[in-house]
Steps between C-alpha positions, in 0.01 A plus 500: 500500500192429290163439661525134401835481687317589821254215470717192582641643827156624611342164410769309692464733799123446521527124440743487791213625717264229382321681219406362161612769255405578140577793272273720288165397646236746379630855555759393760870437432531244781234315698580284803248272675538325836208298629184701561686826558430804280732497197825694495558715192839640400541765231845501336671809362857602420460808721250693707254707301154645535376232260628229737325660795177523301528131413546412865194703599293333228601153627377590850148456359588128477698442820646701787834320455665696218876549459702714262831340395791696350875442459720571800653847516855617560655824616375779722264645240351159430431432866359848551256445214406155631426636848275768352314237299468278806322783681255527213447123482433471874242778485322316219514164678735345241793272567842548338759242393840555341698243301879505494633447150816302576339220701122552492475581871148622580465751783167591657506871587140526613190280504151600390274628773306798630711806567476702820706819479729569795452863591817677613456773758820694425432574129141597581612731783761657268235554231253663741774716654601635161136560403435697819823702472462596132380859452232503234541270199821614324584180307255365239443126510726316257784752532855362494709493817720776358368833622240338723390748767497306826402633842872504587577717195210731584642547852849566363362755253310676780822526700696622197237767434518613864880524498490681165274764656651520850863400449703286744265331743497262794318172450252563780416843361447355153276235651290761678470714187421225249329235711752239373551291813817333373660826382837452670530138383417587137752783488765293677452197271510734198362239262466745210817703564298813584625573852832556672565497873668820624471439877342251739135468391535793259486483121506711188415435135738381232469636145313183407260560790441859394427386143258235630320760713472740207374222276232407754395865531527656153 
């Protein structure tokens, strides 16, 4: 769809709500007026872009009622991208419309308005738990997820180093020696393939575990 293809459906949609609508008024792609209300401005683009967001922000100097209009999306990737852009638009107080190509259906995904973030307790608790459990600062900011040294990995490495030095060990003894409170669980879950259970609550190192321990203690 071209930007001009978006205009007729958006114009008809706004007129259906009692607005008088005109295109290309000053810097705005679409301006809609209804009585004494503040004007509604709609910026049209063939897809989300930083330039479109900047245009929307600029139009907020004229009116609080600013929408961004783009063609409707299809497929999982398209919807994923749209949802990410909706989050951004809401935070900036911008509304979002999509226009379906085959019949011009206009869908309102969000309206302009002040944004109040909804704080989630679980992600924050998880973040603070990991911060508190991390020993030192082993992963520089901006590092990729591959090779990231988490608190869990640090605990597993401490257990591997203990078993490498002491040999086969019970979970409770490893916990007492290393201070890793979840020692038995980590060795039992064996997330990295470093441990093998040899008896109830008793573990020894695999070759991979021995290599990891040697790599952590050159």
